[in-house]
N, C-alpha and C positions, 0 to 999 in steps of 0.2 A: 057671171062666170066666176068660179072660186079662185082665190089667189093661191098659186102653187109654185114653190121653188125648191129645186133639189140640191142647190149648192149656194150657200151664202156665208161670207166670212164672219168670223167671230167678232171682229171690231164693229162691223155693221150691226150685228145682233145686239151688241152692248149699246151702241148708239141708239138703235131703234127702241130698246127697252127704256133708255133714259128719256127719249123723246115721248114715249108712250105715257110717261108719268106727268109730262109737262103740257102736251098739246091734246086737245080733244080730238076725237076721231082717229087717233093713231092705231097701229096694229095691236089687237088684244094680246094678252099674255099667252093664251093658248096658241095663237098663230105664231107668236115669237118662238115658243118652244118647238113648234112643228118645223119652222124654218131652221132652227138650230140643229134639230135631228137630221133633217134632210141634208144640211151642209156637211155634217160629219159623215153621213152615208156616202155622199158623192165623193168627198175627198178620199175616203177609204177605198171606194171602188176604183177611182182613178189611179191611186197609188198601187193597188193590186194589179191593174192592167199593165202599168209600166214595169212593175217588178216581174210579172210573168214574161213580158217581152224580153227584158234583160236576161232572165233566166234561160229563155230559149236560145239566145245568142251565146251565152256563156257555156251552156251544155253542148252546143255544136262545136265550139272551140275546144272544149275539154275532150269530147269524143275524138276530134281530129288529132289532138296531142297524144292521146292514149294509143290511137291507131299507129302513129309514127313510132312511138316507143316500143310497141309490140313488134313492129317490123324490124327495129334494131335488135331486139332480144332474139328474134327468130334467126337473123343473120349471125349473131354471136354464137348461138347454140349450134347452128349448122357448121360454123368454123371449128368449134370445139369438137364436134362429132367427127369431122374430117381428120383432125389431129389425132384423136383417139384411135381412129381406124388405122392410120399410118403406124402408130406405135404398136398396135395389135399385130399388124403384119410383120413388123420387124421382130417382135417377140416370138412369133410363130416360126420365123426363119431360124432364129437362134435356138429355139426349142428343137427344131429338126436337126440342126447341127450337133447339139448336145446329145440327142438321142443316137445319132450315128456314131459319135465318139464312144458312147456307152456300149453300143453293140460291138464295136471293135475291141474294146477292153475285155468283154466277155469271151471273145474268141482267142485271146492270148493264153499262153500257158500259165500254169500255176505260179511258176517263178516270175514270169513277167507280171502276172496279176499281183503277186506280193510286192514286186518292185514298184508297181503302179498304184498300189493301194492308197497311197497318199493322194495321188492325182485323182483316183477314183472318188475318194471321199469328197475332195474339193469339187469335182464335177457334179457329184450327187447333190451336194449342198447348193451349188449354183443352180442346178436343175430344179430343185425344190423351190428355191427363191423365185426363179423365173415362172414356174407354174403358179405360184401365189400371185405374182404380178399379172400374169395372164388372166387369172380369175378376177382380180380387181378391175382390170381394163374391160373385161366382158361386162361386169356389173355396171361400171361407169357408162359404157356405151349404151346399154339397155336403158339406163336412167335418162341419158341424153335424148335417146330416140323417143321415149315416152313423153319427155318434156316438150320436144319439138312437136309431136302429134297433138298434145293438148294445146300448145300455143297456136298451132295452125287452126285448130277447131275454134279457139277463142277469137282468133283473128278474123275468121270467116263470119262469126256471129257479130263482132263489132262492125265489120264492113257492111253487113246486111242492115244493122241498126242505123249506121251512118247514112247509107243510101236511102233508107226509109225517111230519115230526118231531112235529108237534102231534098227528097221528093216532096215532102210535106211543105217545106219552106218555099220550094218552087211553085207549088200549087197555090200557096198563100199569096205569093207575089203576083201570080197570074190573076188570082181573084181580085186583088187590089187594082191591077191595071185594067181588068175588064170593068170593074166598078167605076173607076175614073172615066173610062170611055163612055159607059152608059150614062153617067151623070152629065158629062160634058155634052153629049149628044142631046139629052133631054132639055138642057138649059141653053142650047145653042143660040136661041133668039135673044138671050139676056146677057151673054158674055161680052166683056169689054172692061171698062174701068169700074163698072158697078158690080160685076160678078166675075169671079175667077175660080177655076177648078184646077187644083194642083195636088201632087203627091209629096209627102214628106214623112220620113221615119216609118214607112210601111202603112201609112194612113192616107185617106183622101180628104183634102181640105176644100170646102166650098165657102169662099169668102164673099159676103154680100155687103155692099156699102150701105150707109145710112140713107143715102139719097134714094136707093132702090126700095127700101123697106119702110122708113119712117119719116115723118115730118120732125123738125127740130123739137127736141124735148118730149116727143110723143112716144107712147108705148104701143100704139095700135098700128098694125101693118097696113100700108097703102094697097089699093087694088092690084097694082102691077106687081108688087112684092108678093101678095097672096097668090097670084097666078104662078110665079116662079116656084114658090114653096109647094103649091099643089102639084106641079109637074115633077118636082124632086121627090115628093111623097109617093107619087105613082111608081117611080123607079125603085125606091127603097122598100115599098110594099112587096116587091117581088124578090127582095134580098133578105130573107129572114135571118141569115147568119151575120148580119152587119149591125153593130151597135152605133147609136147616134148620140153625139155630145154637141149641144148648142151652147156656144160661148158668146156672151155679149161684151163688146169693148167700146170704150168712149175715149175722147180726147181729155186733156187736163183742165179744160175750162170748168170752173165750179158753177154750181147753181146760183143764179142771182137772187131768186126768190123761192126757197124750198117750200114745199107743201107738206101737208100731213102724210100724204102717201109716198112722196119721194123727197128725201133729204139731200141726197148727193148722187154722184156718178155710180156709186155701188148700186143704189136702188134702181137707177135708170137701166144699167146693164143687166141686172137680174130680171127686172120686169120685162125687158125686151126679149131676153132669152126664153123666159117662161112663155111669153106670147107666141113666139115662133115654135117652141116645142108643142104648145097646144094646137097650133094650126097643122103641124106635121102629123100628130096623132089623129086629128080630125080627118086628115087626108088618107088615113088607112094604116099608119104605122102603129104597131103595138106599143102602148105606153111604157111597158117594162124595158123596152129597148132604148128609150130616150132619156137623156139626162140634160137638164138645163142648169147653166151656171153663169154668173156674172163676174167679169174680170176687171171691171171699172176702167181706169186709165193706166193700169200697171203693166200691161203687156202691149206696148205700142209697136207698130211696124215701121214708124218713122218718128223723127224728133218733132215734138209739138212746137215748132218754131215758125211755121208759116201756115196760112189758111189751107193750102193744098195738103200739107202733111197732116194737119189736124183732121181733114176730111178723110184721109186714108185710115187714120186710127179709129174713126167712128164707123165701126163695122160689126158684123155678126159672122162668126165662123161656125160652120157646121162640120164637125169632124166625124168621118165615117171609118170605123175600125172593124174589119172582119174578125169573127170569133176564131180562136186558135185551139179549139177543143181537141182536134186530132193531133196537132203538134204537141200539146201538153201530155196526151196519152203516150206518145212515143218517148217523151222526156221522162215521164214517170216509169215507163218500162225499162229504160236504160239505167235509171237510178236504182231500180229494184234489182238489177242484174249484178250489182256490186262492182268493186274496183277491178281493173285489169290485173291479172296475176303477173308477178315479176319473175 
């Protein structure tokens, strides 16, 4: 069966290249280059998935903040419109009073009109000024009403996008919960200290102990472990929208007698992850959905200070991540709509 690894650290590659020049039977240069390329591809894919998840959460928070700001702007414009309306009514009352005064002046005699000419001119000027103010208030009121209408329309659009985003996130969470339940049910006979199924950061983690899968120092899965992986593959085969990452982990005990094929815990964790990935694809999962990676001793779940804790660290984690295509479409749509108008 061909040696295939999708993720291998650069230090291991450099060490393997050096070992290849010193020991017969080591990994050829072509395989080294292939391992290096796969390592870069896997790291990039993993970083992109984490970036997209952070982006989803940041966009949701941004949409919520913008919605709150729009509501404040809407209230502020509504208050301004109320004040403008009150001023308009007061001006109209004054306009009516001035008009009545003007009519009374016209009814007076020529002598009274002459005597009141000064008052008339003053009233006429005041009336003209008030008419100009009335026109300005009408224009301001129309602008405020137009701004309120536009803000309300934008607010409805943002609320619809936010509701759509919340719905997509809820559906994603439900899909993860359903996936965890399906996996836990399929592996019910294996659960305990050797196999655990849990959720973390919107993903399902299936943790399998070394005791369930491998003999000490071996990269070949035992029959019981093969049965568990077969049952897991049967569930994941029906979940085409779930990506699978296989991570191999070890304790910090170094190899006592390295071989040409395995020099240290990096090699062991990578080869074990690759073997499990191969069994999952043999069980029916499309290979393009599966990524194998070795984490060596550097991501422990307990301190390597007792035999029990070291056994806990010698594990394989199968990380199941639902694809977020629909969620990213909504985020792209929201970004294309542009910023909320002030």
